[in-house]
C-alpha positions as CSV (number, residue, x, y, z in Angstrom):
1,M,92.1,83.2,31.4
2,N,89.0,84.8,30.0
3,A,86.2,84.6,32.5
4,V,83.6,83.7,29.8
5,P,84.6,80.1,29.3
6,V,84.7,79.6,33.1
7,M,81.2,81.2,33.4
8,I,79.7,79.0,30.7
9,A,81.4,75.9,32.3
10,A,79.9,76.8,35.7
11,V,76.5,77.6,34.2
12,S,76.4,74.2,32.6
13,Y,75.9,72.7,36.0
14,V,72.6,74.4,36.5
15,V,70.9,75.2,33.2
16,S,69.5,73.0,30.5
17,K,71.3,72.2,27.3
18,D,69.2,74.5,25.2
19,E,69.6,77.4,27.7
20,L,73.4,76.8,27.7
21,I,73.5,77.1,23.9
22,D,71.5,80.3,24.1
23,I,73.9,81.8,26.7
24,A,77.0,80.7,24.7
25,N,75.6,82.3,21.5
26,Y,75.0,85.5,23.5
27,Y,78.7,85.7,24.4
28,N,79.8,84.5,21.0
29,Y,81.4,81.5,22.6
30,F,82.0,78.7,20.0
31,G,84.5,76.6,21.8
32,D,84.3,73.0,23.2
33,M,81.1,72.5,25.2
34,S,81.7,68.9,26.2
35,D,81.2,67.9,29.9
36,E,84.8,66.8,30.0
37,Y,86.1,70.2,28.9
38,F,83.8,72.1,31.3
39,S,84.9,69.9,34.2
40,R,88.6,70.9,33.6
41,I,88.1,74.7,33.1
42,P,87.4,75.9,36.7
43,S,90.4,74.1,38.2
44,V,92.8,76.0,35.9
45,S,90.8,79.1,35.4
46,G,93.1,81.8,36.9
47,I,90.1,84.1,37.5
48,S,89.9,86.2,40.6
49,E,87.9,85.2,43.7
50,N,85.4,88.0,43.1
51,Q,84.8,86.8,39.5
52,A,84.3,83.3,40.8
53,A,81.9,84.6,43.5
54,L,79.9,86.6,40.9
55,I,79.5,83.5,38.8
56,Y,78.4,81.4,41.8
57,F,75.9,84.0,43.0
58,S,74.4,84.2,39.5
59,C,74.0,80.4,39.5
60,Y,72.4,80.6,42.9
61,L,70.0,83.3,41.7
62,Y,69.1,81.2,38.7
63,C,68.3,78.2,40.9
64,G,65.9,80.4,42.9
65,L,64.2,81.7,39.8
66,S,63.9,78.4,38.0
67,G,63.0,76.3,41.0
68,A,66.1,74.1,40.4
69,D,67.8,72.3,43.3
70,F,70.2,74.6,45.1
71,K,72.6,71.7,45.4
72,K,73.5,72.4,41.8
73,A,74.7,75.9,42.8
74,E,76.6,74.3,45.7
75,K,78.4,72.1,43.1
76,V,79.4,75.3,41.3
77,R,80.7,76.8,44.6
78,N,82.8,73.7,45.4
79,T,84.1,73.5,41.8
80,L,85.2,77.2,41.9
81,G,86.8,76.6,45.3
82,L,84.7,79.2,47.2
83,P,84.4,78.8,51.0
84,F,81.1,77.9,52.7
85,S,80.8,81.5,53.8
86,A,79.9,82.4,50.2
87,Y,76.8,80.3,50.6
88,M,75.9,82.2,53.8
89,N,76.3,85.5,51.8
90,A,74.0,84.1,49.2
91,L,71.4,83.3,51.8
92,D,71.8,86.8,53.4
93,V,71.6,88.9,50.2
94,I,69.6,86.8,47.6
95,T,66.5,86.4,49.7
96,K,63.3,84.7,48.7
97,K,61.5,88.1,48.6
98,R,64.1,89.4,46.1
99,I,63.9,86.2,44.0
100,D,60.1,86.5,43.8
101,F,60.3,90.2,42.8
102,I,62.9,89.4,40.1
103,L,60.9,86.5,38.8
104,K,57.8,88.7,38.5
105,D,59.8,91.4,36.7
106,L,61.3,88.9,34.3
107,R,57.9,87.4,33.4
108,K,56.5,90.9,32.9
109,N,59.2,91.7,30.3
110,G,58.9,88.3,28.6
111,R,62.3,87.0,29.8
112,K,63.4,83.6,31.1
113,P,65.4,82.8,34.3
114,H,68.5,81.9,32.3
115,D,68.5,85.5,30.9
116,I,70.1,86.7,34.2
117,F,73.4,85.3,32.8
118,K,73.1,87.9,30.1
119,S,72.5,91.7,30.6
120,N,70.6,92.6,33.7
121,E,68.7,95.4,35.2
122,D,70.7,97.7,37.4
123,Y,69.0,96.5,40.6
124,I,69.9,92.9,39.8
125,E,73.6,93.8,39.1
126,K,73.7,95.8,42.4
127,M,72.3,92.9,44.3
128,L,74.9,90.5,42.9
129,I,77.7,92.9,43.5
130,S,76.5,93.4,47.0
131,A,76.7,89.6,47.6
132,V,80.3,89.6,46.2
133,T,81.5,92.6,48.2
134,E,79.8,91.8,51.5
135,D,82.3,90.7,54.2
136,R,82.5,87.0,54.2
137,P,82.9,85.3,57.6
138,S,86.1,83.3,57.5
139,D,85.9,79.5,58.0
140,R,85.9,78.9,61.7
141,K,87.7,76.2,63.7
142,I,85.7,73.2,64.7
143,F,86.3,72.1,68.3
144,T,86.1,68.3,68.0
145,N,85.6,66.6,71.3
146,L,85.3,70.0,73.1
147,S,84.4,69.7,76.8
148,S,82.6,72.5,78.5
149,F,85.0,72.1,81.4
150,E,87.7,73.6,79.2
151,Y,86.2,77.1,79.3
152,E,83.6,77.1,82.1
153,H,84.0,79.7,84.8
154,P,85.1,77.8,88.0
155,T,82.6,79.6,90.2
156,D,79.8,78.5,87.8
157,R,80.7,74.8,88.4
158,T,81.2,75.3,92.2
159,Y,77.8,76.9,92.6
160,L,76.1,74.3,90.4
161,N,77.6,71.6,92.5
162,N,76.2,73.2,95.6
163,L,72.8,73.4,94.1
164,N,72.9,69.8,92.9
165,T,73.7,68.5,96.3
166,N,71.4,70.8,98.3
167,K,68.6,68.9,100.0
168,A,66.2,71.8,99.8
169,I,66.4,71.9,96.1
170,E,64.6,68.6,95.9
171,K,61.3,70.2,97.0
172,I,61.7,72.9,94.4
173,I,62.4,70.4,91.6
174,K,59.4,68.3,92.7
175,L,57.1,71.4,92.7
176,Y,58.5,72.5,89.4
177,S,57.7,69.1,87.9
178,E,54.3,68.7,89.6
179,Y,53.0,72.1,88.4
180,N,54.4,71.5,84.8
181,F,56.1,74.9,84.8
182,E,58.4,73.8,82.0
183,K,55.5,72.6,79.9
184,I,53.9,76.0,80.3
185,L,57.0,77.7,78.9
186,T,57.4,75.2,76.1
187,V,53.7,75.6,75.0
188,Q,54.0,79.4,75.1
189,Y,57.1,79.5,72.9
190,T,56.3,76.7,70.4
191,G,52.6,77.8,70.0
192,S,53.1,81.5,69.3
193,N,56.5,81.7,67.5
194,I,58.1,80.6,64.3
195,L,60.0,77.3,64.1
196,V,63.2,77.9,62.0
197,T,63.7,75.5,59.1
198,E,66.0,75.4,56.1
199,K,63.1,76.5,54.0
200,N,61.7,79.5,55.8
201,L,64.8,81.0,57.4
202,P,67.8,79.3,55.9
203,Y,70.3,82.0,57.0
204,L,69.4,81.5,60.7
205,Y,69.0,77.7,60.3
206,H,72.5,77.3,59.0
207,A,73.9,79.7,61.6
208,M,72.6,77.4,64.3
209,Q,74.0,74.3,62.5
210,T,77.3,76.1,62.3
211,V,77.4,76.9,66.0
212,C,76.5,73.4,67.1
213,G,79.2,72.0,64.8
214,I,81.8,74.4,66.2
215,L,81.0,73.6,69.8
216,D,80.7,69.9,69.2
217,V,77.0,69.6,70.1
218,K,75.6,66.6,68.3
219,E,71.9,67.2,68.8
220,V,70.9,70.5,67.3
221,P,68.1,72.0,69.4
222,P,65.0,73.4,67.7
223,L,65.2,77.1,67.1
224,Y,62.2,79.5,67.3
225,V,61.9,83.2,66.3
226,A,59.9,85.4,68.6
227,P,58.9,89.0,68.6
228,G,60.5,91.4,71.1
229,S,63.7,93.3,71.8
230,L,67.2,92.1,71.2
231,N,67.3,88.9,73.2
232,A,67.5,85.1,73.2
233,C,66.8,82.3,75.7
234,T,66.9,78.5,76.2
235,I,64.1,76.6,77.8
236,G,63.4,72.9,78.4
237,S,65.8,70.8,80.4
238,S,65.1,67.4,78.9
239,K,64.4,68.6,75.4
240,P,65.8,72.1,75.2
241,I,64.7,74.7,72.6
242,V,66.4,78.0,71.8
243,V,64.3,81.1,71.2
244,I,65.7,84.2,69.6
245,S,64.0,87.5,68.9
246,G,63.4,88.4,65.2
247,V,65.2,91.7,65.5
248,C,68.4,89.8,66.0
249,L,68.4,89.1,62.3
250,S,68.1,92.8,61.5
251,L,70.4,94.3,64.1
252,L,73.2,91.7,64.4
253,S,76.0,90.9,62.0
254,Y,76.7,87.3,61.1
255,D,79.5,87.0,63.7
256,E,77.3,88.7,66.4
257,L,74.5,86.2,65.5
258,L,76.9,83.3,66.1
259,F,77.8,84.8,69.4
260,I,74.2,85.0,70.6
261,L,73.4,81.5,69.4
262,G,76.7,80.1,70.8
263,H,75.8,81.7,74.2
264,E,72.5,79.7,74.3
265,V,74.1,76.5,73.0
266,G,76.7,77.0,75.7
267,H,74.0,76.8,78.3
268,I,72.8,73.5,76.9
269,K,76.3,72.1,76.7
270,S,77.0,72.9,80.3
271,Q,73.6,71.6,81.3
272,H,72.4,74.9,82.8
273,V,68.9,74.7,81.5
274,L,67.1,72.9,84.4
275,Y,68.1,75.5,87.0
276,H,67.7,78.4,84.5
277,S,64.1,77.3,83.9
278,I,63.5,77.0,87.7
279,G,64.9,80.5,88.2
280,N,62.2,81.9,85.9
281,F,59.6,80.5,88.3
282,I,61.3,81.0,91.7
283,P,58.8,83.7,92.8
284,Y,55.8,81.4,92.1
285,I,57.5,78.4,93.6
286,A,58.3,80.4,96.7
287,E,54.7,81.5,97.0
288,I,53.5,77.9,96.7
289,I,55.9,76.8,99.4
290,G,54.9,79.7,101.6
291,N,51.2,78.8,101.3
292,L,52.0,75.1,102.2
293,T,54.0,76.0,105.2
294,L,52.2,79.2,106.5
295,G,54.9,81.4,105.2
296,I,57.8,79.7,107.0
297,G,59.0,77.9,103.9
298,E,59.1,81.1,101.8
299,I,61.5,82.7,104.3
300,A,63.7,79.6,104.4
301,M,63.9,79.7,100.6
302,R,65.5,83.1,100.4
303,G,69.0,81.7,101.1
304,L,68.5,79.1,98.3
305,M,67.2,81.8,96.0
306,L,70.4,83.8,96.6
307,L,72.5,80.8,95.8
308,L,70.5,80.1,92.6
309,Y,70.9,83.7,91.4
310,Q,74.6,83.7,92.3
311,W,75.0,80.6,90.1
312,Y,72.8,82.0,87.4
313,R,75.1,85.0,87.0
314,M,78.2,82.9,86.8
315,S,76.5,80.6,84.3
316,E,76.1,83.6,82.0
317,I,79.9,84.2,82.1
318,T,80.4,80.6,81.0
319,A,77.9,80.9,78.2
320,D,79.5,84.2,77.0
321,R,82.8,82.2,76.6
322,A,81.0,79.6,74.6
323,G,79.6,82.4,72.4
324,L,83.1,83.7,71.8
325,L,84.3,80.2,70.8
326,A,81.4,80.0,68.4
327,C,81.9,83.3,66.6
328,Q,85.7,83.5,67.2
329,N,85.6,87.3,67.0
330,I,86.2,89.2,70.2
331,D,85.1,92.5,68.7
332,A,81.7,91.0,67.6
333,A,81.2,89.6,71.1
334,V,81.8,92.9,72.8
335,S,79.7,94.8,70.3
336,V,76.8,92.5,71.1
337,M,77.1,93.6,74.7
338,A,77.0,97.2,73.7
339,K,73.9,96.6,71.6
340,L,72.3,94.8,74.5
341,S,73.1,97.7,76.7
342,G,70.9,100.0,74.6
343,Y,72.9,101.4,71.7
344,P,70.3,102.8,69.3
345,P,70.4,101.0,65.9
346,S,70.9,104.2,64.0
347,C,74.3,104.6,65.8
348,Y,75.5,101.0,65.4
349,D,78.2,102.1,62.9
350,D,79.6,104.4,65.5
351,I,80.0,101.8,68.3
352,D,83.4,102.1,69.9
353,N,84.1,98.8,71.8
354,Q,87.0,100.4,73.7
355,L,84.8,103.2,75.1
356,F,82.3,100.6,76.2
357,L,84.9,98.6,78.0
358,E,86.2,101.8,79.6
359,Q,82.7,102.3,81.0
360,A,83.2,99.0,82.9
361,V,86.3,100.4,84.5
362,E,84.4,103.5,85.7
363,F,81.7,101.2,87.0
364,E,84.2,99.2,89.0
365,K,85.4,102.5,90.6
366,L,82.1,102.6,92.5
367,D,83.5,99.9,94.7
368,K,85.9,102.4,96.3
369,N,82.9,104.0,98.0
370,V,81.4,101.7,100.7
371,F,77.9,103.0,100.2
372,D,78.1,102.6,96.4
373,K,79.6,99.1,96.8
374,L,76.7,98.0,99.1
375,L,74.2,99.6,96.7
376,K,75.7,97.5,93.8
377,L,75.7,94.4,96.0
378,F,72.1,94.6,97.0
379,S,71.0,95.7,93.5
380,E,72.6,92.5,92.1
381,L,71.3,90.0,94.7
382,Y,68.2,88.9,92.7
383,K,69.5,89.6,89.2
384,S,69.7,86.7,86.9
385,H,72.4,88.3,84.7
386,P,75.6,90.2,85.6
387,W,75.9,93.9,84.7
388,T,76.3,94.0,80.9
389,V,79.4,96.2,81.0
390,M,81.0,93.8,83.4
391,R,80.1,90.8,81.2
392,A,82.0,92.5,78.4
393,R,85.0,93.3,80.6
394,E,85.1,89.7,82.0
395,L,85.0,88.2,78.5
396,K,87.7,90.6,77.2
397,A,89.9,89.7,80.2
398,W,89.4,86.0,79.5
399,Y,90.5,86.6,75.9
400,D,93.4,88.9,76.8
401,K,94.8,86.6,79.4
402,G,95.3,83.9,76.8
403,D,92.6,81.5,78.1
404,Y,90.7,81.8,74.9
405,S,93.8,81.0,72.9
406,R,94.5,78.0,75.2
407,V,91.1,76.5,74.3
408,Y,91.4,77.5,70.6
409,N,94.9,76.1,70.1
410,T,94.4,72.8,71.9
411,E,94.9,70.1,69.3
412,E,94.1,66.5,69.3
413,R,91.4,66.6,72.0
414,K,90.6,63.2,73.3
415,K,87.0,62.2,74.0
416,C,86.7,62.4,77.7
417,E,84.0,61.7,80.2
418,R,82.1,64.7,81.4
419,K,83.6,64.5,84.9
420,P,84.5,67.8,86.6
421,P,87.5,67.7,88.9
422,N,87.3,67.8,92.6
423,L,83.6,67.7,92.8
424,V,83.2,64.6,94.9
425,N,85.4,64.7,97.9
426,T,84.4,61.4,99.4
427,I,84.6,57.7,98.5
428,F,80.9,57.3,99.4
429,D,78.2,57.7,96.8
430,K,76.2,60.9,96.9
431,E,72.6,61.6,95.9
432,I,72.3,64.4,93.4
433,F,69.7,65.6,90.9
434,C,69.9,64.9,87.1
435,S,70.8,68.2,85.4
436,H,68.4,67.3,82.6
437,C,65.2,66.0,84.2
438,G,65.8,66.8,87.9
439,K,65.1,63.3,89.1
440,K,67.2,62.0,92.0
441,I,70.2,59.8,91.0
442,T,73.6,59.0,92.4
443,T,77.1,60.2,91.5
444,S,78.0,56.6,90.5
445,A,75.3,56.5,87.8
446,R,76.8,57.2,84.4
447,F,73.4,57.9,82.9
448,C,70.1,59.0,84.4
449,E,67.8,56.0,84.8
450,F,64.8,58.3,84.2
451,C,65.7,60.3,81.1
452,G,68.8,58.4,79.9
453,K,70.9,61.5,79.6
454,E,74.6,61.5,80.6
455,N,75.3,62.3,84.3
456,I,77.9,65.1,84.4
457,Y,78.8,64.2,88.0
458,H,79.6,60.6,87.2
459,R,82.8,59.5,88.9
């Protein structure tokens, strides 16, 4: 079928009647222009997906230029049968800055927004073609009723259990709360950085919405953009927020961005955030305890600090798995690790994931030498993150062994209580600490009486 009737039918969803007649006259279209006729055309059009995409992107651009509701363009996308990823491409390519420039150019030349459906300047045509030809992320699987226990690293859960039943941790949580360390971080990040909304950064906003939908996280955490190097973090145990550096938008592909966001949402889903936040202030807390106990308490804390950092590193492995489930692209996940390791942006097109993974093999060979092995061990003791090359290798191994496929292909998940196996080895109730607010509760409490959040250790 000729694409012109389809284009005019699609345009009818977004432009006024007078503008539609003007466009029809431009293309010498004198056919039926009733709403009923237009509603039937796209479903039997027979045009290519690229032609349909070009029509949709033109309608999206028109909405931006005219100030019309973008929902009209979404109606065009749905009618033409284009996937949601086409919308993400529109957000990525047809930016507000470009829309403002085009609108200023149109006004300067005495043209109207609907004129973009006619002949266009070369730069507009190139932008629309770029949106059409850009790789579209495929629609991803949504993991309904996904439990973090399906993909968590077993050592992560074991160490977290040890922390949560350690008597010494009570003093640390108390000091952490008394000195309002969490509040300090929250104020710093929310006061100096940009809160992401659908209006100011829609591309990033919808990426976070997508990640939370995939990982079955009902409450989408606030997302902030901060200056700095390629990085992201999550703070706030009772009301977590995610902070991502602005360069991530420039240096990461869409799949890589989903991995980074999925990693942080994975920390929230596994309730890592309280001890992560404490880990950021361990040196200060140790100093406070040392001053209160004439230095004895600071020495005694070293063992607990080692346990905390051991768990911290394992929690990163778990979060990487959540990131992979979010992006569902192992190559993107590994390339993020390569970029985090220091690949210069000018060489991103030349990243070879296999060579990067082989570097991990060479790094492991250091263990054959006793001195090198000890050096690695002592170098890692107080590190919050595993060696980046080893994170990539660990994630690739989890993928290659079929564990990723096991989680991905599990169908008909049943809603289950967040109760890890074999954590409580006695019939007697145990005192633990809420993974959200840090207050003391018992394993028999399904919900924390202080913050009302679900107790992951409920039995």
